[in-house]
N, C-alpha and C positions, 0 to 999 in steps of 0.2 A: 836782112833776109826777109822775104815776103812769100806768101803762098803762091804757088804756081797756078792755082785755080783760075784767076782772071785771064791767064793766057789761054786757057782751054775753053772757058765758057763765061761770057760776061752776063751779069744779071740783066734781064729784060722782063717786060711784062709777059704774063701768061705762063706757059709751061716751062720756058727757059728759067724764069725766076724760081719756080718750084724745084727744078733740077739743080740750080745753083745752091739753094738752101740745103738740099739733100747732100750735095757734095761737101759743103761746109760742115754739116753735121757729121758726115763720114770722117772728115779730117779731124774734127774735135774728138771723136771716139778713138781714132788711131793715136792721137796725141795723149789721150787719157790712159792708154795702156803702156806708155813708155816707162812709167814709174812702177811697174809691177802689176800683178793681177788686181782687178777692181773687185773689192769684196761684194758679196751678195747684198743687195739692198742699197748699194752706192751707185752714184752716177758721177763719173770723173771725166773732165774734158780739158784739153790743152790745145790751143789753136792760135793761129795768126789772124787777128781781126782786120788789120790793115798794115801798111808798110812800116809802121812804127809801134804797133801795139800787139802784145801777146797776152793771152788770157788763160788762167788756170781756174777752173770752177769745179767744185765738188759738192754733191748733195748726199745726205744720208738721213736715216731715222735713228734717233737716240732716245730711249725711254719713251717711245710713242710720240716724240716731237720731231717734226721735219727740221733738219739743220742744213745750212749751206754756207759756203765761203767762196768768195770770188777774189782773185788776185789779178791785178792788171800791171803789166810791165810796159812802160813807155820808153822805147829805145831812142836815145838822142845822141848827137855827136860827142857830147861831153860826159856821157854816162847813161845809166839806166835808172829811171824813176819807177817806184813801186807804190801801188795803192792796194790796200787789202781791206775788205769789208767796208768800202766806202770812206775810208779814212783819207786824210790828205796824202799826197805823194811825197815820198822821201827817197833819197839817193841810196841805192843798194851798195853793199861792200864788194870787195874784190872776189871773195869766195862765192858769194851768191851769183855774181856776174858770170863767173866761170861755170857754175852749175847751170845757169840759164843758157849760156852759149852751148854747152854740151847737149842740153835738152832740145834746143832749136836745131842743132846739127842732126841729132837722131831723128827728130820729127821730120826734117827735110828728107832724109833718106827713106824713112818709112812711107811718107806720103808720095814721094816719087815712085817707089815700088808699087804702091797701090794704083797710081795713075797708069804706069806702064802696063800693069796687069789688065786694068779696065780697057785701055786702048787696044790691047792685043786680043781681048775676048769680045770686043764690040762687033 
């Protein structure tokens, strides 16, 4: 599964590239809300980077220190590889793969609703 954004607007120089970045940011915010409310002071994003890569990113402040964690999922024909906090990729287990699949499915539905609304109100 991949984002539908490239079908709507391809990145180009100038204003289209800025609009493209804004839509990717919007998708990331939509994805971040799939896992429940985002606590105050947190930034959470979940999005499709390209046709094989999903990214989960979260930032927060803890005891006055800025914290963040990024998890990348690389979807391949033989399974899903995961890298967290810059560590080497490892194959995920069945349960995590099911959870990722459910998150991607919900993401796809939410993002499609968002684009449907944007196209109707444009």
